MDAnalysis code that builds the backbone (N, CA, C; Angstrom):
import MDAnalysis as mda
import numpy as np

u = mda.Universe.empty(522, n_residues=174, atom_resindex=np.repeat(np.arange(174), 3), trajectory=True)
u.add_TopologyAttr("name", ["N", "CA", "C"] * 174)
u.add_TopologyAttr("resid", np.arange(1, 175))
u.add_TopologyAttr("resname", ["MET", "ARG", "THR", "PRO", "PRO", "GLU", "ILE", "SER", "VAL", "VAL", "ILE", "ASN", "ASN", "PHE", "ASN", "TYR", "ALA", "ARG", "PHE", "LEU", "PRO", "GLU", "ALA", "ILE", "GLU", "SER", "ALA", "LEU", "ASN", "GLN", "THR", "ARG", "LYS", "PRO", "ALA", "GLU", "ILE", "ILE", "LEU", "VAL", "ASP", "ASP", "GLY", "SER", "THR", "ASP", "GLY", "SER", "GLN", "ASP", "PHE", "VAL", "LYS", "SER", "ALA", "TYR", "ASP", "SER", "ARG", "VAL", "THR", "LEU", "LEU", "VAL", "SER", "ALA", "ASN", "PHE", "GLY", "GLN", "LEU", "ASN", "ALA", "LEU", "LYS", "LEU", "GLY", "ILE", "ALA", "ALA", "ALA", "ASN", "SER", "PRO", "PHE", "VAL", "ALA", "LEU", "LEU", "ASP", "ALA", "ASP", "ASP", "ARG", "TRP", "ARG", "PRO", "ASP", "HIS", "LEU", "SER", "ALA", "VAL", "ALA", "GLU", "VAL", "LEU", "GLN", "THR", "ASN", "PRO", "GLU", "VAL", "ASN", "PHE", "VAL", "ILE", "ALA", "ASN", "ASN", "THR", "LYS", "PHE", "GLY", "ASP", "ALA", "GLU", "GLY", "ILE", "GLY", "TYR", "SER", "ILE", "THR", "GLN", "ASN", "GLU", "ASP", "TYR", "GLY", "TYR", "THR", "THR", "LEU", "ALA", "GLY", "LEU", "THR", "ARG", "GLU", "TRP", "LEU", "GLY", "ALA", "PRO", "THR", "SER", "CYS", "LEU", "VAL", "ILE", "ALA", "LYS", "GLN", "HIS", "LEU", "GLN", "PHE", "LEU", "THR", "ALA", "PHE", "PRO", "ARG"])
u.atoms.positions = np.array([
    [-15.132, -7.464, -11.904],
    [-14.003, -7.353, -11.005],
    [-12.942, -8.378, -11.420],
    [-11.689, -7.947, -11.462],
    [-10.615, -8.838, -11.890],
    [-10.129, -9.722, -10.734],
    [-9.418, -10.755, -11.100],
    [-8.792, -11.626, -10.104],
    [-7.657, -10.853, -9.451],
    [-7.485, -10.972, -8.126],
    [-6.385, -10.237, -7.509],
    [-5.042, -10.727, -8.048],
    [-4.127, -9.825, -8.330],
    [-2.837, -10.223, -8.878],
    [-1.973, -10.914, -7.825],
    [-1.021, -11.687, -8.306],
    [-0.054, -12.314, -7.414],
    [0.854, -11.236, -6.823],
    [1.312, -11.486, -5.605],
    [2.178, -10.536, -4.913],
    [3.412, -11.278, -4.403],
    [4.579, -10.810, -4.795],
    [5.850, -11.327, -4.260],
    [6.224, -10.502, -3.044],
    [6.872, -11.128, -2.085],
    [7.360, -10.435, -0.893],
    [8.879, -10.364, -0.970],
    [9.422, -9.163, -0.777],
    [10.865, -8.968, -0.731],
    [11.216, -8.444, 0.657],
    [12.025, -9.236, 1.378],
    [12.501, -8.851, 2.713],
    [13.968, -8.474, 2.586],
    [14.308, -7.287, 3.066],
    [15.714, -6.885, 3.057],
    [16.274, -6.977, 4.473],
    [17.522, -7.455, 4.578],
    [18.105, -7.715, 5.884],
    [19.581, -7.346, 5.922],
    [19.977, -6.727, 7.031],
    [21.396, -6.547, 7.343],
    [21.553, -6.678, 8.857],
    [22.132, -7.785, 9.274],
    [22.435, -8.048, 10.688],
    [21.214, -7.967, 11.612],
    [20.084, -8.458, 11.140],
    [18.870, -8.497, 11.967],
    [18.419, -9.923, 12.235],
    [19.363, -10.831, 12.443],
    [19.017, -12.232, 12.692],
    [18.018, -12.356, 13.847],
    [18.145, -11.500, 14.858],
    [17.256, -11.585, 16.023],
    [15.808, -11.261, 15.676],
    [15.569, -10.524, 14.586],
    [14.210, -10.167, 14.192],
    [13.661, -11.036, 13.065],
    [14.539, -11.681, 12.324],
    [14.137, -12.422, 11.122],
    [13.006, -13.420, 11.341],
    [13.015, -14.214, 12.428],
    [11.913, -15.176, 12.580],
    [10.539, -14.513, 12.534],
    [10.375, -13.385, 13.232],
    [9.066, -12.716, 13.234],
    [8.707, -12.165, 11.858],
    [9.674, -11.560, 11.185],
    [9.399, -10.993, 9.864],
    [9.017, -12.094, 8.876],
    [9.838, -13.142, 8.806],
    [9.575, -14.212, 7.847],
    [8.264, -14.925, 8.170],
    [8.046, -15.242, 9.445],
    [6.807, -15.935, 9.822],
    [5.582, -15.082, 9.525],
    [5.705, -13.765, 9.683],
    [4.548, -12.907, 9.377],
    [4.223, -12.938, 7.889],
    [5.243, -13.106, 7.043],
    [5.008, -13.228, 5.599],
    [4.447, -14.612, 5.266],
    [4.984, -15.637, 5.888],
    [4.514, -17.004, 5.621],
    [3.092, -17.246, 6.109],
    [2.709, -16.585, 7.179],
    [1.413, -16.839, 7.803],
    [0.302, -15.892, 7.359],
    [0.435, -15.329, 6.202],
    [-0.603, -14.454, 5.667],
    [-1.849, -15.273, 5.304],
    [-3.021, -14.701, 5.517],
    [-4.253, -15.386, 5.112],
    [-4.335, -15.497, 3.599],
    [-3.725, -14.573, 2.891],
    [-3.569, -14.676, 1.437],
    [-2.096, -14.888, 1.185],
    [-1.742, -16.063, 0.784],
    [-0.338, -16.445, 0.647],
    [0.351, -15.648, -0.456],
    [1.596, -15.232, -0.197],
    [2.357, -14.561, -1.253],
    [2.761, -15.564, -2.329],
    [2.991, -15.082, -3.518],
    [3.452, -15.932, -4.614],
    [4.830, -16.496, -4.299],
    [5.645, -15.698, -3.629],
    [6.998, -16.103, -3.256],
    [7.501, -15.150, -2.189],
    [8.489, -15.615, -1.444],
    [9.162, -14.774, -0.450],
    [10.642, -14.798, -0.786],
    [11.190, -13.610, -1.024],
    [12.602, -13.464, -1.371],
    [13.258, -12.660, -0.259],
    [14.256, -13.247, 0.392],
    [14.987, -12.537, 1.428],
    [16.362, -12.184, 0.867],
    [16.659, -10.894, 0.852],
    [17.964, -10.442, 0.370],
    [18.808, -10.064, 1.581],
    [19.884, -10.817, 1.793],
    [20.790, -10.519, 2.883],
    [21.919, -9.643, 2.356],
    [22.054, -8.478, 2.963],
    [22.989, -7.456, 2.500],
    [24.331, -7.566, 3.222],
    [24.941, -8.763, 3.172],
    [26.269, -8.946, 3.745],
    [26.290, -9.048, 5.260],
    [25.269, -9.627, 5.856],
    [25.225, -9.758, 7.316],
    [26.388, -10.585, 7.849],
    [26.791, -10.247, 9.070],
    [27.853, -10.985, 9.755],
    [27.354, -11.580, 11.070],
    [26.041, -11.603, 11.266],
    [25.465, -12.054, 12.537],
    [24.806, -13.431, 12.459],
    [25.063, -14.178, 11.408],
    [24.470, -15.503, 11.274],
    [23.115, -15.518, 10.592],
    [22.693, -14.395, 10.072],
    [21.387, -14.305, 9.395],
    [21.260, -15.328, 8.275],
    [22.282, -15.417, 7.439],
    [22.226, -16.320, 6.284],
    [22.108, -17.773, 6.725],
    [22.902, -18.170, 7.717],
    [22.838, -19.545, 8.219],
    [21.471, -19.843, 8.814],
    [20.903, -18.875, 9.530],
    [19.577, -19.070, 10.112],
    [18.544, -19.340, 9.023],
    [18.520, -18.509, 7.994],
    [17.533, -18.672, 6.925],
    [17.723, -20.016, 6.225],
    [18.966, -20.376, 5.940],
    [19.239, -21.660, 5.273],
    [18.770, -22.843, 6.113],
    [18.940, -22.771, 7.428],
    [18.583, -23.909, 8.281],
    [17.101, -23.938, 8.662],
    [16.470, -22.796, 8.748],
    [15.091, -22.745, 9.232],
    [14.038, -22.796, 8.130],
    [14.403, -22.442, 6.906],
    [13.414, -22.349, 5.830],
    [13.900, -23.096, 4.598],
    [12.994, -23.805, 3.999],
    [13.325, -24.544, 2.783],
    [12.971, -23.681, 1.582],
    [12.375, -24.249, 0.590],
    [12.049, -23.518, -0.635],
    [10.975, -22.453, -0.428],
    [10.423, -22.377, 0.774],
    [9.412, -21.339, 1.034],
    [10.023, -19.939, 1.011],
    [11.327, -19.862, 1.263],
    [12.020, -18.576, 1.274],
    [13.255, -18.685, 0.385],
    [13.313, -17.838, -0.631],
    [14.482, -17.776, -1.502],
    [15.474, -16.803, -0.891],
    [16.697, -17.272, -0.648],
    [17.728, -16.426, -0.061],
    [18.683, -15.937, -1.140],
    [18.810, -14.615, -1.234],
    [19.804, -13.990, -2.110],
    [20.813, -13.296, -1.203],
    [22.085, -13.444, -1.504],
    [23.136, -12.867, -0.670],
    [23.968, -11.911, -1.509],
    [24.255, -10.755, -0.937],
    [25.123, -9.798, -1.617],
    [26.110, -9.234, -0.612],
    [27.117, -8.557, -1.132],
    [28.009, -7.802, -0.256],
    [27.200, -6.642, 0.323],
    [27.704, -6.035, 1.369],
    [26.981, -4.956, 2.036],
    [27.057, -3.664, 1.219],
    [26.003, -3.457, 0.406],
    [25.909, -2.233, -0.391],
    [24.731, -1.360, 0.025],
    [24.007, -1.735, 1.066],
    [22.929, -0.904, 1.578],
    [21.538, -1.377, 1.183],
    [20.549, -0.780, 1.829],
    [19.160, -1.191, 1.661],
    [18.665, -1.040, 0.226],
    [18.980, 0.061, -0.428],
    [18.499, 0.257, -1.792],
    [18.983, -0.859, -2.707],
    [20.262, -1.221, -2.592],
    [20.788, -2.297, -3.422],
    [20.087, -3.623, -3.114],
    [19.850, -3.898, -1.836],
    [19.151, -5.131, -1.461],
    [17.746, -5.153, -2.062],
    [17.055, -4.038, -1.995],
    [15.714, -3.971, -2.583],
    [15.778, -4.164, -4.089],
    [16.756, -3.559, -4.744],
    [16.908, -3.718, -6.192],
    [17.083, -5.187, -6.566],
    [17.922, -5.908, -5.821],
    [18.153, -7.324, -6.107],
    [16.879, -8.143, -5.917],
    [16.165, -7.884, -4.837],
    [14.936, -8.622, -4.568],
    [13.854, -8.338, -5.588],
    [13.705, -7.090, -5.951],
    [12.692, -6.712, -6.943],
    [13.019, -7.333, -8.298],
    [14.293, -7.312, -8.668],
    [14.693, -7.914, -9.950],
    [14.391, -9.405, -9.988],
    [14.484, -10.071, -8.844],
    [14.239, -11.515, -8.776],
    [12.760, -11.867, -8.671],
    [11.931, -10.901, -8.309],
    [10.496, -11.167, -8.105],
    [9.820, -11.531, -9.428],
    [8.918, -12.496, -9.362],
    [8.225, -12.983, -10.556],
    [6.770, -12.545, -10.651],
    [6.302, -11.770, -9.703],
    [4.896, -11.358, -9.687],
    [4.742, -9.930, -10.190],
    [3.536, -9.562, -10.602],
    [3.324, -8.195, -11.075],
    [3.368, -7.152, -9.960],
    [3.194, -7.591, -8.700],
    [3.262, -6.668, -7.569],
    [4.291, -7.173, -6.566],
    [4.975, -6.208, -5.914],
    [5.995, -6.531, -4.927],
    [5.645, -5.839, -3.617],
    [5.577, -6.632, -2.546],
    [5.361, -6.106, -1.200],
    [6.708, -6.087, -0.496],
    [7.078, -4.947, 0.059],
    [8.370, -4.803, 0.715],
    [8.210, -4.990, 2.221],
    [9.170, -5.689, 2.819],
    [9.136, -5.943, 4.258],
    [10.553, -5.846, 4.799],
    [10.759, -4.944, 5.756],
    [12.064, -4.847, 6.409],
    [12.198, -5.993, 7.404],
    [13.419, -6.461, 7.611],
    [13.666, -7.619, 8.472],
    [13.297, -7.369, 9.929],
    [13.193, -6.117, 10.336],
    [12.831, -5.831, 11.726],
    [11.376, -5.415, 11.868],
    [10.565, -5.716, 10.878],
    [9.130, -5.434, 10.925],
    [8.350, -6.730, 10.788],
    [7.063, -6.650, 11.008],
    [6.189, -7.799, 10.803],
    [4.820, -7.291, 10.371],
    [4.079, -8.168, 9.689],
    [2.740, -7.826, 9.215],
    [1.689, -8.550, 10.034],
    [0.514, -7.951, 10.089],
    [-0.646, -8.666, 10.621],
    [-1.026, -9.731, 9.606],
    [-1.688, -10.808, 10.041],
    [-1.992, -11.929, 9.132],
    [-2.834, -11.561, 7.912],
    [-3.588, -10.480, 7.971],
    [-4.458, -10.118, 6.845],
    [-3.866, -9.015, 5.959],
    [-2.600, -8.705, 6.132],
    [-1.979, -7.610, 5.379],
    [-2.122, -7.799, 3.868],
    [-1.663, -8.932, 3.348],
    [-1.719, -9.144, 1.898],
    [-3.155, -9.306, 1.404],
    [-4.046, -9.829, 2.231],
    [-5.462, -9.927, 1.844],
    [-6.062, -8.544, 1.635],
    [-5.757, -7.637, 2.551],
    [-6.283, -6.268, 2.441],
    [-5.726, -5.574, 1.198],
    [-4.428, -5.753, 0.950],
    [-3.815, -5.152, -0.230],
    [-4.412, -5.747, -1.502],
    [-4.564, -7.072, -1.537],
    [-5.119, -7.735, -2.719],
    [-6.542, -7.260, -2.999],
    [-7.297, -6.995, -1.944],
    [-8.665, -6.494, -2.134],
    [-8.653, -5.115, -2.799],
    [-7.743, -4.251, -2.362],
    [-7.616, -2.928, -2.989],
    [-7.246, -3.085, -4.458],
    [-6.289, -3.950, -4.743],
    [-5.845, -4.145, -6.123],
    [-6.928, -4.772, -6.990],
    [-7.710, -5.652, -6.398],
    [-8.765, -6.328, -7.163],
    [-9.913, -5.375, -7.490],
    [-10.291, -4.563, -6.538],
    [-11.440, -3.676, -6.755],
    [-11.070, -2.362, -7.444],
    [-9.780, -2.092, -7.550],
    [-9.306, -0.856, -8.185],
    [-8.195, -1.193, -9.165],
    [-8.526, -1.708, -10.335],
    [-7.499, -2.165, -11.270],
    [-6.540, -1.078, -11.750],
    [-6.889, 0.182, -11.575],
    [-6.002, 1.265, -11.993],
    [-4.906, 1.545, -10.963],
    [-5.012, 0.955, -9.790],
    [-4.047, 1.192, -8.710],
    [-2.772, 0.406, -8.972],
    [-1.631, 1.073, -8.780],
    [-0.350, 0.386, -8.937],
    [0.605, 0.632, -7.781],
    [0.088, 1.270, -6.728],
    [0.910, 1.606, -5.566],
    [0.000, 1.652, -4.357],
    [0.212, 0.773, -3.387],
    [-0.625, 0.740, -2.188],
    [0.243, 1.030, -0.975],
    [-0.226, 1.943, -0.142],
    [0.425, 2.225, 1.134],
    [-0.520, 1.727, 2.220],
    [-0.075, 0.745, 2.981],
    [-0.907, 0.163, 4.028],
    [-0.670, 0.878, 5.356],
    [-1.612, 0.723, 6.263],
    [-1.437, 1.245, 7.620],
    [-0.345, 0.469, 8.331],
    [0.209, 1.071, 9.374],
    [1.138, 0.342, 10.219],
    [0.937, 0.714, 11.674],
    [1.351, -0.181, 12.542],
    [1.298, 0.044, 13.975],
    [2.694, -0.187, 14.527],
    [3.176, 0.743, 15.325],
    [4.488, 0.571, 15.940],
    [4.361, -0.453, 17.066],
    [5.453, -1.160, 17.347],
    [5.432, -2.140, 18.430],
    [6.777, -2.108, 19.151],
    [6.886, -2.864, 20.229],
    [8.123, -2.859, 21.008],
    [8.275, -1.539, 21.731],
    [9.472, -0.973, 21.698],
    [9.737, 0.284, 22.388],
    [9.052, 1.470, 21.731],
    [8.536, 1.294, 20.523],
    [7.911, 2.398, 19.784],
    [6.418, 2.150, 19.604],
    [5.755, 1.599, 20.623],
    [4.342, 1.257, 20.483],
    [3.493, 2.480, 20.152],
    [2.416, 2.254, 19.436],
    [1.489, 3.311, 19.065],
    [1.159, 3.219, 17.594],
    [0.317, 4.098, 17.144],
    [-0.055, 4.123, 15.741],
    [0.996, 4.910, 14.980],
    [1.528, 4.302, 13.939],
    [2.531, 4.985, 13.133],
    [1.897, 5.784, 12.015],
    [0.875, 5.226, 11.416],
    [0.222, 5.879, 10.282],
    [-1.119, 5.189, 10.127],
    [-2.178, 5.930, 10.119],
    [-3.469, 5.268, 10.048],
    [-4.473, 6.123, 9.290],
    [-5.230, 5.481, 8.428],
    [-6.350, 6.136, 7.769],
    [-7.569, 5.266, 7.989],
    [-8.734, 5.850, 7.912],
    [-9.951, 5.103, 8.205],
    [-10.631, 4.571, 6.955],
    [-10.211, 5.000, 5.795],
    [-10.802, 4.513, 4.559],
    [-9.754, 4.549, 3.462],
    [-10.011, 3.839, 2.380],
    [-9.074, 3.863, 1.266],
    [-9.153, 5.221, 0.578],
    [-8.020, 5.873, 0.463],
    [-7.957, 7.170, -0.200],
    [-6.704, 7.208, -1.046],
    [-6.725, 7.991, -2.077],
    [-5.550, 8.194, -2.899],
    [-4.979, 9.557, -2.543],
    [-3.953, 9.561, -1.697],
    [-3.328, 10.820, -1.309],
    [-2.422, 11.344, -2.411],
    [-1.907, 10.445, -3.243],
    [-1.050, 10.868, -4.334],
    [0.383, 11.142, -3.912],
    [0.667, 11.216, -2.621],
    [2.012, 11.475, -2.140],
    [2.085, 11.153, -0.653],
    [3.289, 10.985, -0.144],
    [3.484, 10.913, 1.298],
    [4.030, 12.258, 1.727],
    [3.888, 12.576, 2.986],
    [4.291, 13.913, 3.418],
    [5.042, 13.909, 4.733],
    [5.793, 14.941, 4.934],
    [6.488, 15.161, 6.190],
    [5.679, 16.198, 6.953],
    [5.238, 15.836, 8.147],
    [4.415, 16.760, 8.935],
    [5.323, 17.756, 9.654],
    [5.366, 18.963, 9.152],
    [6.231, 19.989, 9.718],
    [5.843, 20.395, 11.118],
    [4.555, 20.356, 11.436],
    [4.120, 20.786, 12.764],
    [4.489, 19.781, 13.847],
    [4.356, 18.511, 13.557],
    [4.628, 17.490, 14.574],
    [6.057, 17.003, 14.538],
    [6.771, 17.313, 13.478],
    [8.139, 16.855, 13.277],
    [8.232, 15.331, 13.228],
    [7.139, 14.675, 12.869],
    [7.129, 13.227, 12.719],
    [6.893, 12.879, 11.261],
    [7.593, 11.859, 10.792],
    [7.421, 11.405, 9.420],
    [6.088, 10.705, 9.308],
    [5.242, 11.166, 8.412],
    [3.946, 10.558, 8.182],
    [3.932, 9.744, 6.900],
    [5.042, 9.718, 6.225],
    [5.138, 8.902, 5.025],
    [5.141, 7.434, 5.393],
    [5.120, 6.613, 4.407],
    [5.012, 5.184, 4.645],
    [6.372, 4.534, 4.844],
    [6.507, 3.750, 5.919],
    [7.713, 2.937, 6.052],
    [7.768, 1.917, 4.914],
    [8.947, 1.432, 4.614],
    [9.123, 0.463, 3.532],
    [8.129, -0.683, 3.641],
    [7.920, -1.190, 4.857],
    [7.079, -2.366, 5.060],
    [5.597, -2.126, 4.799],
    [5.231, -0.907, 4.503],
    [3.839, -0.572, 4.180],
    [3.589, -0.496, 2.679],
    [4.625, -0.698, 1.885],
    [4.518, -0.455, 0.448],
    [4.329, -1.731, -0.366],
    [3.377, -1.675, -1.275],
    [3.185, -2.708, -2.293],
    [3.086, -1.953, -3.614],
    [3.986, -2.292, -4.554],
    [4.114, -1.511, -5.774],
    [4.156, -2.436, -6.981],
    [3.525, -2.002, -8.061],
    [3.599, -2.762, -9.302],
    [5.056, -2.853, -9.729],
    [5.510, -4.052, -10.029],
    [6.918, -4.260, -10.384],
    [7.334, -3.379, -11.560],
    [6.452, -3.189, -12.527],
    [6.807, -2.367, -13.689],
    [7.158, -0.942, -13.288],
    [6.638, -0.474, -12.162],
    [6.932, 0.883, -11.709],
    [8.167, 0.955, -10.824],
    [8.769, -0.202, -10.570],
    [9.988, -0.231, -9.771],
    [11.246, -0.378, -10.623],
    [11.068, -0.513, -11.911],
    [12.211, -0.717, -12.796],
    [13.190, 0.448, -12.748],
    [12.720, 1.641, -12.403],
    [13.602, 2.797, -12.356],
    [14.721, 2.625, -11.320],
    [14.509, 1.757, -10.329],
    [15.525, 1.560, -9.306],
    [16.840, 1.020, -9.874],
    [16.744, 0.295, -10.965],
    [17.955, -0.280, -11.538],
    [18.910, 0.801, -12.065],
    [18.402, 2.003, -12.271],
    [19.252, 3.100, -12.758],
    [20.123, 3.684, -11.642],
    [19.733, 3.448, -10.380],
    [20.517, 3.988, -9.273],
    [21.788, 3.169, -9.090],
    [22.920, 3.825, -8.879],
    [24.161, 3.079, -8.632],
    [24.098, 2.407, -7.265],
    [24.963, 1.408, -7.062],
    [24.997, 0.745, -5.763],
    [25.378, 1.700, -4.678],
])
């Protein structure tokens, strides 16, 4: 069995200063620490950048761009990541403390895996199970459930992807 690979965390943010503490703290408080946490602020005007600068030291790398949208923010964060795997986290989401440990276990025991979709639970006004499986399976794709009219694919915050497989994002225009 191989050593679990390092995982960088990329948080994308646009005007979610009110949610940032929970998102960042959930990344910092993982039982398996991330290699780095990169927060990309996509031109926020709500004080997000000042909050991150004042509340976090070198534990969180802040990248700032003009407001070009989520895809551009993710591209910047992924390009800056130094680990072989990148875990994506939206600024209005949070992880359970064992999120990266569970992902690292999958990656360690399955060296051929380069894309992990984790379970998620909705909270706040959208409480309930968002997507859940009972065992590790390779579905090979995410799907839209036509009968329920609910998206069963993975939210951004559930994705951990090998950085080498994310290079295609750089081809997309801003």
